[in-house]
Each structure stands twice: as C-alpha cells, then as structure tokens.
C-alpha positions in Angstrom: 106.0 51.6 73.3 106.9 55.2 73.9 108.3 55.5 70.4 105.0 54.7 68.9 103.1 57.0 71.2 105.6 59.9 70.5 105.2 59.3 66.7 101.4 59.5 67.0 101.7 62.7 69.1 104.1 64.3 66.6 101.7 63.3 63.7 98.7 64.9 65.5 100.7 68.0 66.4 101.8 68.4 62.8 98.3 68.0 61.5 96.9 70.6 63.9 99.8 73.0 63.0 99.2 72.5 59.3 95.5 73.4 59.8 96.6 76.4 61.8 98.8 77.5 58.9 96.0 77.0 56.4 93.7 79.2 58.5 96.3 81.9 58.8 97.1 82.0 55.1 93.4 82.1 54.3 93.1 85.1 56.6 95.8 86.9 54.6 95.0 85.7 51.1 91.2 85.9 51.0 90.9 89.7 51.5 93.8 90.4 49.1 92.3 88.3 46.3 88.8 89.6 46.8 90.0 93.2 46.5 88.0 94.3 49.5 90.8 94.9 51.9 89.5 98.4 52.7 86.2 97.1 53.9 86.0 97.0 57.7 83.9 93.8 57.7 86.5 92.0 55.5 89.3 93.0 57.8 87.4 91.7 60.8 86.8 88.4 59.1 90.5 88.2 58.2 91.5 88.9 61.8 89.1 86.1 62.9 90.7 83.6 60.5 94.2 84.5 61.7 93.0 84.3 65.3 91.7 80.8 64.7 95.1 79.9 63.2 96.9 81.2 66.2 94.7 79.3 68.6 95.1 76.1 66.6 98.9 76.6 66.6 98.7 76.9 70.4 96.7 73.6 70.5 99.4 71.9 68.4 102.0 73.1 70.9 99.8 71.8 73.8 99.6 68.4 72.0 103.4 68.2 71.9 103.4 68.4 75.7 102.1 64.9 75.7 105.4 63.4 74.5 106.9 60.7 76.7 110.5 60.2 77.5 
C-alpha cells in the first residue's frame, strides 16, 4: 500500500517540478528572444516568471514530504 502511495507522490512531485522548470526557463528565454532585455518592464516580468518557478519547486519539495516509510 505504501509503495503505491509513494509512487503517486513521486509522480505528483515530478509534475510540479517540471512545471517549475518550464516557468523558470520561460523567464529566461522569453526576454532574450524578444530582444527587449533592456526594458525594465520585461525584466520585471522575467523575474516574476522565475519567482513562480522557484515557488513551484518549493511546492514540489513539500509534496515529497508526504512520502511514507
């Protein structure tokens, strides 16, 4: 029973972490590809995307805390 629970928790944590990685990469790539990295507004948006990625990564780590022994 614990094995199935742990597998589901790992799958959920992986999904949340992948979403966090996507947000973080979007925060880096979007300003670079738009060519507007010098714009203050664009940098703020990039920081927001990266911040969401960091928060989601923390949520994934929190989910992993639900593993059973």
